[in-house]
C-alpha positions, 0 to 999 in steps of 0.5 A, spaced: 292 379 301 293 372 300 299 374 295 302 378 301 302 372 306 305 368 300 310 373 300 311 374 307 312 366 307 317 366 302 321 372 305 321 368 312 323 361 308 329 365 305 331 368 311 331 361 314 335 359 308 340 365 309 341 363 316 343 356 315 348 358 309 351 363 314 352 358 319 356 354 314 360 360 312 367 359 313 371 364 317 373 370 314 380 371 311 382 378 310 387 380 304 393 380 308 392 373 311 391 370 303 397 373 301 401 370 307 398 363 306 400 364 298 408 366 301 408 360 305 404 355 300 406 357 293 411 352 289 413 358 285 416 361 291 419 355 294 422 353 287 425 360 286 428 360 293 431 353 292 434 356 286 437 361 290 440 356 295 443 352 289 447 358 287 450 359 294 453 353 293 456 355 287 460 360 291 463 354 295 465 350 289 469 356 286 472 358 293 475 351 293 480 352 288 484 357 293 484 351 298 489 345 298 487 338 296 489 332 299 488 325 296 491 318 297 493 313 292 495 305 292 499 303 286 501 296 284 505 295 278 508 289 274 514 291 270 519 288 265 526 287 268 530 293 267 525 296 262 524 304 260 518 307 258 520 310 251 514 311 246 509 317 247 513 321 251 519 326 251 523 324 257 524 316 259 523 313 265 525 306 268 519 302 270 519 298 276 515 292 279 512 295 286 506 296 291 506 302 294 501 307 297 502 315 299 498 321 299 499 327 294 497 335 296 496 340 292 496 348 293 494 354 289 499 359 290 496 364 286 493 365 279 493 373 280 486 374 282 482 369 277 479 365 282 478 371 287 474 374 281 470 368 279 468 367 287 466 375 287 462 373 280 459 367 284 457 371 290 453 377 285 450 371 282 447 369 288 445 376 290 441 376 284 438 370 285 435 372 292 433 378 288 429 374 283 426 370 289 423 377 292 421 378 285 417 372 285 414 373 292 412 380 289 409 377 283 405 372 287 403 378 292 400 382 286 396 375 283 393 374 290 391 381 291 388 382 284 384 375 284 382 377 291 379 383 289 376 380 283 373 375 287 370 380 291 367 384 285 364 377 283 361 376 290 358 383 289 355 382 282 352 376 285 349 379 290 346 385 285 344 379 281 340 376 286 337 382 289 335 384 282 332 377 281 328 378 287 325 385 285 323 382 279 320 376 282 316 381 286 314 385 280 312 379 276 307 377 282 304 384 283 303 385 275 300 378 275 295 380 281 293 386 277 292 382 271 288 378 274 284 384 277 284 386 270 288 392 272 293 390 267 294 387 261 297 380 259 303 384 255 305 387 262 305 380 265 309 377 259 314 383 259 315 381 267 316 374 266 321 375 260 325 380 265 325 374 271 328 369 266 333 374 264 335 375 271 335 368 272 340 367 267 344 373 269 344 370 276 347 363 273 352 367 270 354 371 276 354 364 280 359 361 275 363 367 275 364 367 283 366 360 283 371 361 278 374 367 281 374 363 288 378 357 284 383 363 281 384 365 288 385 358 290 390 357 285 394 364 286 395 362 293 398 355 291 392 350 292 391 345 287 384 345 289 378 350 290 378 352 297 372 355 301 374 362 303 369 367 306 372 374 304 372 381 307 372 387 304 378 392 303 378 399 305 380 404 299 387 406 300 390 413 301 390 418 295 395 418 290 401 421 289 400 428 285 405 425 279 408 419 277 415 422 277 417 420 285 414 414 284 418 412 278 424 414 282 422 409 288 421 404 283 428 405 280 430 404 287 426 398 290 424 394 284 427 387 285 428 385 278 432 391 276 436 390 282 437 382 280 439 385 273 444 390 276 447 384 280 447 380 274 451 385 270 456 386 276 457 378 276 458 378 268 463 384 269 467 380 274 467 374 270 470 378 264 475 380 269 477 373 271 477 371 263 482 376 262 486 374 267 487 367 264 493 370 260 497 370 267 501 365 270 498 360 275 503 358 280 502 352 285 505 347 290 505 340 290 508 335 295 508 327 295 510 322 300 509 314 301 511 307 302 513 302 298 513 295 302 513 291 295 519 294 291 525 293 287 531 292 291 534 298 287 528 302 290 527 305 297 522 303 302 519 310 303 519 316 298 517 324 299 518 330 294 515 337 294 516 342 288 513 348 285 510 349 278 509 355 274 504 354 268 505 360 263 500 360 257 503 361 251 499 359 245 492 356 245 489 358 238 486 364 241 482 360 246 483 365 252 482 371 248 475 369 245 473 367 252 475 374 254 471 377 248 465 373 250 465 375 257 465 382 255 460 382 250 455 379 255 457 384 260 455 389 255 449 386 253 447 386 261 448 393 261 443 394 255 438 390 259 438 394 265 437 400 260 431 397 257 428 394 263 429 401 266 425 404 260 419 399 261 419 400 269 418 408 267 413 406 262 409 401 267 409 406 273 407 412 269 401 408 266 399 404 272 399 411 275 394 414 270 390 408 270 389 408 278 388 416 277 382 414 272 379 409 276 379 413 282 376 419 278 370 414 276 368 412 283 365 419 284 361 418 278 359 411 279 356 413 286 352 419 283 350 414 277 347 409 282 344 414 286 340 417 280 338 410 278 335 409 284 331 415 284 329 414 277 327 407 279 323 409 285 319 414 280 318 409 275 315 404 280 311 410 283 308 412 276 307 404 274 303 403 281 299 409 279 298 407 272 302 413 269 307 409 266 308 402 262 312 396 264 317 398 259 319 404 262 319 400 269 323 395 266 328 400 263 329 403 270 330 396 273 335 395 268 339 401 269 339 401 276 342 394 276 347 396 271 349 402 275 350 398 281 354 393 277 358 399 274 359 402 281 362 395 284 366 394 278 369 401 279 371 400 286 375 393 285 378 396 279 381 401 283 383 397 288 386 392 283 390 398 279 392 401 286 395 394 287 398 394 280 401 401 281 404 398 288 407 392 284 410 397 279 414 401 284 416 395 288 412 396 294 410 389 294 415 384 298 
């Protein structure tokens, strides 16, 4: 009777402690909220977005060649009287002492499509960078989702470990009381104590795993230190597609990393076309105007001129040809990269579908395993209470029941994690 009252007092104390801990529990954070926090907070997403923003300025840099340039000049020259520049030039020109200021305007008239192709190439690279941002977001989302499920699994294992320890402590008290009444041997007490010690070790390990999983979740959400989270359980998703072929088609259409490679290939094709047009002439116009308040008497106090320049490449040691061939080779390599990634995506989707299907089939088996282990434990406990079974039999039944519960918990969250991996493989995370 005293042991019963002691157990009641311990249970009441545990209830008060649980209530106190529950009052300190932080607000619940569902998976969707964790993912939104990660999208706002993670530095990898900000880095990818800033990189994409930088490629947008490259478009403006290339486009600037199509617009006129205007610059001002101020010049002061002291020259030898009646001297002429002779060495270092084919033509000669007279040099006069002067102080003058003016402006120079230049305008590209045409380079036969080279600048246009460079601009299109820059735009495509910018679009590819934006797809890389989407891919980075997807990577962060899958990381958060999988670490969230891992944290839920570790919390469930922790609850199982705590319940197992509580049960084995109760068993130890029962066996100790029976041994004191000479109804059980001290060997049974020794076995029960060993089981309690093992359960305490399992609990310590489960507590550490739970804290580590929360730390990994905090890092996945972009925090540099562990955050207090209260997680909420997630429902099982809808059933899988009957086969992976339709999912592979969706992945080829939706995967942002594949879209980025395709855009990069188009950008390289445009760049190769721009390099090919280097052999074409470049036509530009120039105009100058200014004043020379301090000058030689033979010079006017104002000047102005305008002209058109046609630059025709003739020989440059094969430079333009080499640049074109390099660009064409890089574009061909990009096409092979797309083929390679397409093969990998088809493989990843098929494997992810198989893994998810395998995990789904294990759910029913593990549920039956838990039910059978609970029934076996109930029978073993009844046999032991009636003096028909040994402590070894009871301990084995308890061990099987704990193992079955952990297996069932692991199976559930493994299925959720594999469904998340499948969603990522088909491009469903954005």
